[in-house]
C-alpha positions as MATLAB code, in Angstrom:
seq = 'MSFGVYVHIPFCVRKCPYCDFYSTAVSGNIVESYVDILCTDIRKNCLEGAGSVYFGGGTPSLLSPEQAGRIISAAAPSKGAEISIEANPNSVSHEKLEGYLAAGINRISFGVQSLCGGELEALGRLHNADEAENAVKIAYDVGFRNISADIMLGVCGQTEDSLTETLTRLTALPVNHVSAYMLKIEEGTPYSKNGMRDRVPDDDTAADMYLLAAEYLENSGFYQYEISSFAQKGYECRHNLLYWLCGEYYGFGPAAHSFYGGKRYACRPDLDGYLSGGAEKITEILQETPPDFFERGMLKLRLSQGLCRSEIPSEQLGHFENRFAVYEKAGLMKRTADGFALTREGFLVSNSIIVDLLEE';
ca = [
      10.547   61.909   69.756;
       7.608   64.223   69.097;
       7.979   67.307   66.899;
       7.702   70.924   68.027;
       6.227   74.175   66.746;
       8.085   77.484   67.022;
       6.094   80.712   66.608;
       8.035   83.944   66.122;
       6.350   87.117   67.371;
       8.461   89.899   65.803;
       7.166   92.875   67.772;
       8.698   94.941   70.564;
       7.724   98.140   72.357;
      11.395   99.084   72.198;
      14.321   97.026   70.949;
      17.081   96.343   73.488;
      20.464   97.765   72.401;
      22.238   94.367   72.536;
      19.577   92.363   70.673;
      20.072   91.155   67.098;
      16.944   88.962   66.904;
      14.502   90.023   64.218;
      11.841   92.389   65.545;
      10.047   95.596   64.699;
       8.046   98.237   66.543;
       4.472   97.334   67.374;
       1.806   99.668   65.996;
      -1.900   99.812   65.191;
      -3.649   96.556   64.358;
      -0.567   94.877   62.927;
      -0.472   92.183   65.626;
      -4.034   91.085   64.887;
      -3.332   90.901   61.150;
      -0.162   88.949   61.853;
      -1.977   86.443   64.073;
      -4.582   85.837   61.360;
      -1.865   84.967   58.825;
       0.044   82.854   61.350;
      -3.025   80.754   62.082;
      -3.658   80.185   58.387;
      -0.042   79.205   57.807;
       0.072   76.830   60.763;
      -3.111   75.032   59.739;
      -1.868   74.708   56.171;
       1.685   73.583   56.832;
       1.833   71.804   60.190;
       0.736   68.381   61.383;
      -1.403   68.054   64.483;
      -0.058   66.550   67.690;
       3.061   68.618   68.448;
       4.777   67.811   71.739;
       5.766   71.436   72.245;
       4.757   74.913   71.121;
       7.164   77.777   71.772;
       6.348   81.481   71.413;
       9.610   83.397   70.888;
      10.453   86.869   69.764;
      10.507   89.795   69.852;
       8.131   90.131   72.738;
       5.525   87.341   72.590;
       3.832   88.690   75.719;
       2.491   91.537   73.569;
      -0.056   88.953   72.391;
      -3.399   88.983   74.134;
      -4.496   85.697   75.703;
      -7.154   85.399   73.004;
      -4.550   85.760   70.240;
      -2.242   83.232   71.885;
      -5.171   80.844   72.267;
      -6.037   81.072   68.573;
      -2.464   80.228   67.595;
      -2.405   77.258   69.973;
      -5.699   76.007   68.543;
      -4.270   76.260   65.021;
      -1.231   74.213   66.065;
      -3.434   71.561   67.726;
      -0.733   70.234   70.068;
      -0.975   66.855   71.740;
      -2.454   66.418   75.188;
       0.180   67.252   77.782;
       2.308   69.255   75.349;
       4.741   71.828   76.726;
       3.481   75.249   75.620;
       5.913   78.074   76.402;
       5.823   81.832   76.040;
       8.652   84.306   76.499;
       7.568   87.367   78.490;
       8.974   90.734   79.454;
       8.186   91.379   83.137;
       6.684   94.809   82.409;
       4.297   93.460   79.743;
       2.207   91.127   81.916;
      -0.485   91.550   84.540;
      -2.459   89.259   86.807;
      -5.311   89.262   84.294;
      -3.093   88.560   81.289;
      -1.254   85.725   83.029;
      -4.556   84.156   84.070;
      -5.641   84.428   80.445;
      -2.474   82.780   79.150;
      -2.952   79.867   81.522;
      -6.583   79.476   80.454;
      -5.505   79.593   76.784;
      -3.301   76.535   77.315;
       0.140   78.046   77.999;
       1.762   76.026   80.779;
       5.351   77.304   80.769;
       6.511   80.917   80.943;
      10.030   82.277   80.489;
      10.717   85.753   81.862;
      13.459   87.953   80.428;
      14.770   89.004   83.835;
      18.423   89.500   82.703;
      19.477   90.989   86.063;
      18.036   91.935   89.427;
      20.368   94.916   89.852;
      19.063   98.301   88.786;
      22.213   99.688   87.174;
      22.691   96.589   85.046;
      19.082   96.678   83.846;
      19.511  100.324   82.836;
      22.710   99.507   80.938;
      20.847   96.727   79.121;
      18.056   99.112   78.129;
      15.382   97.019   79.822;
      11.958   98.518   80.458;
      11.461   96.816   83.821;
      13.158   97.174   87.183;
      14.170   94.429   89.591;
      11.024   94.645   91.721;
       8.798   94.375   88.640;
      10.681   91.249   87.538;
      10.290   89.600   90.944;
       6.608   90.530   91.107;
       5.946   89.129   87.609;
       7.349   85.748   88.647;
       5.326   85.759   91.877;
       2.103   86.669   90.058;
       2.674   83.908   87.499;
       2.996   81.412   90.330;
      -0.047   82.829   92.133;
      -2.281   82.410   89.075;
      -1.204   78.780   88.677;
       1.986   78.518   86.583;
       4.184   75.736   87.915;
       6.801   75.744   85.157;
       8.569   79.112   85.297;
      11.901   79.984   83.709;
      14.049   83.101   83.945;
      16.813   84.378   81.669;
      19.823   86.147   83.118;
      22.782   87.722   81.341;
      26.442   87.367   82.272;
      29.247   89.832   81.589;
      27.083   92.940   81.334;
      28.244   96.490   81.912;
      28.768   97.158   85.619;
      28.389   93.523   86.664;
      30.643   92.233   89.423;
      30.796   88.930   91.243;
      28.912   90.552   94.116;
      26.143   91.939   91.888;
      25.790   88.618   90.059;
      25.554   86.822   93.397;
      22.825   89.264   94.425;
      20.865   88.503   91.252;
      21.261   84.748   91.763;
      20.304   84.948   95.432;
      17.127   86.890   94.706;
      16.283   84.767   91.673;
      16.616   81.381   93.357;
      14.400   82.588   96.203;
      11.580   82.896   93.647;
       9.368   79.998   92.449;
      11.401   79.351   89.284;
      12.259   75.852   88.036;
      14.611   76.752   85.181;
      17.297   79.373   84.545;
      18.990   80.252   81.258;
      22.293   82.081   81.821;
      23.657   83.697   78.656;
      27.014   85.360   78.122;
      26.533   88.826   76.639;
      27.738   88.876   73.050;
      27.962   92.219   71.308;
      26.680   91.607   67.785;
      27.651   93.726   64.797;
      24.977   96.197   63.755;
      23.417   96.554   67.206;
      23.609   99.845   69.134;
      25.967   98.143   71.592;
      28.472   97.612   68.759;
      28.514  101.321   67.948;
      28.526  103.106   71.297;
      31.779  101.917   72.854;
      30.107   99.246   75.003;
      32.830   96.718   74.101;
      35.242   98.747   76.223;
      32.855   98.959   79.175;
      31.833   95.343   79.689;
      33.953   92.844   81.686;
      36.837   91.288   79.750;
      36.698   87.672   78.574;
      38.456   86.259   81.624;
      36.158   88.102   84.018;
      33.081   87.055   82.036;
      34.299   83.438   82.199;
      34.586   83.742   85.968;
      30.992   85.042   86.047;
      29.846   81.978   84.100;
      31.580   79.576   86.462;
      30.232   81.437   89.490;
      26.669   81.283   88.134;
      26.932   77.593   87.246;
      28.240   76.646   90.677;
      25.695   78.807   92.513;
      22.785   77.387   90.529;
      23.943   73.807   91.025;
      24.226   74.369   94.767;
      20.688   75.784   94.664;
      19.193   72.669   93.050;
      19.462   73.606   89.365;
      21.555   71.065   87.473;
      23.252   72.104   84.249;
      21.894   70.132   81.309;
      23.178   72.367   78.483;
      25.818   75.069   78.061;
      23.469   77.872   79.140;
      20.575   75.941   80.692;
      19.962   74.933   84.315;
      16.879   73.188   85.642;
      15.397   71.452   88.601;
      14.884   67.780   87.724;
      11.946   67.339   85.382;
      11.836   70.989   84.271;
      14.236   70.871   81.325;
      12.852   72.769   78.324;
      11.447   70.030   76.103;
      11.239   72.300   73.087;
      14.882   73.394   73.204;
      15.993   69.802   73.653;
      14.470   69.118   70.221;
      17.034   71.452   68.680;
      20.007   69.849   70.414;
      18.852   66.280   69.743;
      18.055   66.936   66.057;
      14.316   66.503   66.600;
      11.879   67.902   64.058;
      10.205   71.296   64.448;
       8.124   73.627   62.329;
       8.872   77.364   62.551;
       6.347   80.057   61.663;
       6.813   83.790   61.157;
       9.612   85.873   59.629;
      13.086   84.732   60.758;
      11.707   81.376   62.006;
      13.623   78.203   61.137;
      12.308   74.672   60.618;
      13.749   71.178   60.412;
      11.687   68.268   59.148;
      11.985   65.528   56.565;
      15.772   65.782   56.852;
      15.793   69.364   55.507;
      16.347   72.737   57.181;
      14.239   75.722   56.159;
      14.359   79.431   56.981;
      11.669   82.064   56.682;
      13.398   85.307   55.679;
      13.286   88.210   58.191;
      10.742   90.140   56.161;
       7.542   91.095   57.988;
       6.046   92.917   55.001;
       6.675   89.926   52.758;
       5.122   87.607   55.318;
       2.043   89.776   55.732;
       1.541   89.957   51.969;
       2.179   86.330   51.116;
       2.655   84.155   54.167;
       5.497   81.741   54.806;
       5.460   80.113   51.364;
       6.492   83.381   49.716;
       9.598   84.002   51.806;
      10.740   80.526   52.930;
      13.911   79.003   51.509;
      15.684   75.663   51.945;
      18.936   76.024   53.882;
      20.037   72.399   53.851;
      18.684   69.543   51.762;
      20.555   66.672   53.399;
      20.040   65.156   56.863;
      22.451   66.269   59.611;
      25.897   64.681   59.285;
      28.125   63.549   62.136;
      29.666   67.006   62.576;
      26.291   68.689   63.008;
      24.824   65.991   65.253;
      27.986   65.797   67.335;
      28.224   69.567   67.692;
      24.680   69.750   69.029;
      25.057   66.765   71.377;
      28.249   68.202   72.873;
      26.280   71.277   73.936;
      24.524   68.974   76.389;
      25.960   67.832   79.695;
      25.162   64.229   78.716;
      27.592   64.622   75.824;
      28.182   62.319   72.889;
      27.883   58.525   73.006;
      30.838   56.504   71.779;
      28.458   54.528   69.540;
      27.512   57.752   67.719;
      31.058   58.347   66.469;
      31.827   56.808   63.043;
      34.481   54.106   63.335;
      36.802   55.883   60.900;
      36.822   58.999   63.121;
      37.010   57.309   66.502;
      40.813   57.223   66.616;
      41.125   60.949   65.933;
      38.387   61.694   68.462;
      40.032   59.575   71.180;
      43.428   61.190   70.612;
      42.113   64.747   70.814;
      39.838   63.860   73.732;
      42.865   62.702   75.741;
      44.418   66.148   75.366;
      41.284   67.929   76.548;
      40.678   65.458   79.362;
      44.182   66.122   80.707;
      43.450   69.875   80.566;
      40.223   69.418   82.541;
      38.047   70.473   79.610;
      36.426   67.090   78.902;
      35.453   63.984   80.849;
      34.305   60.436   80.232;
      30.686   59.498   80.827;
      29.186   56.052   81.294;
      28.900   55.568   77.519;
      30.866   58.383   75.920;
      32.390   61.806   76.245;
      31.273   65.224   77.513;
      32.605   68.719   78.000;
      33.256   69.890   81.534;
      31.961   73.229   82.773;
      35.332   74.798   81.943;
      35.185   73.101   78.545;
      31.846   74.730   77.791;
      33.615   78.099   77.910;
      35.752   77.173   74.884;
      33.332   74.675   73.348;
      33.414   76.006   69.787;
      37.132   75.417   69.242;
      37.079   72.048   71.020;
      34.119   70.788   69.008;
      35.683   71.754   65.686;
      38.954   70.046   66.664;
      37.163   66.876   67.789;
      34.700   66.452   64.953;
      36.440   67.635   61.818;
      37.708   64.781   59.660;
];
């Protein structure tokens, strides 16, 4: 399995009220200075030949095509690598998307979140539904053939009818991949302080939204390959699969994580520190030992393919089989050709099931 490169772009025009990812306001020439340091760091600390490069954020589509191209050149990915960029629909144009394609980006992921106006307003998004649809169409027109869209489930004002409207409009677009995330109100975000917890659908309703979305997407040709990920065959996100299969990846930028040589690293969320000293100054080791069975099993059970029987240590197989039988009877797990997997309903309560199955 080839390794990947993750590049964190920690800038936003305006931070969404539900977001707890590390980002800061964009101003002046800070992006250009940041790109210069990123390129130096990548050349110094990363091998050539990555199978994937992923621009996350923040808002990576605040990069110019020239800046994105310089970062890709520094990473020196292998021929045929998957090179993805996350994009806000209101931050791209025909010219910029053409430039991204020419720079080597071949996969784009739009933060659509919803195609209903009231829901987008509640989420604090800067785009409207028409702008999101047009961004996807323009990306296809300029030559992108690997297009993903994120949507959010359980948002304020969302109903089964409004979610169906979003899914209907979305699947009519030339997208190959959909990520459907349950809204989680994180401590410290504006959403956690303004009474939004009392205004969003309750847990049972949100669960119904998840099951509705999963069924609709499957019937539209998007198979579920991970808890929140749906793709047409051949359009699974290669980079994200690295995370779930314990593949190696190098992360660059404040708040970026890495895993290589059996160790996990984290670059602290400190833009000033990064700008003054690069990754070496603010990177720390999170884990010095290779992933154990609990960690590997937890990640594999996020995938629809599940966990192979051969991957379970013999001394834990009896416990696993006994607990599996309980969840299988409840419709939360199923047998596969060579192991065990969560069902769609099981994904909804995956955390508690996984802990019960994998703890010694």
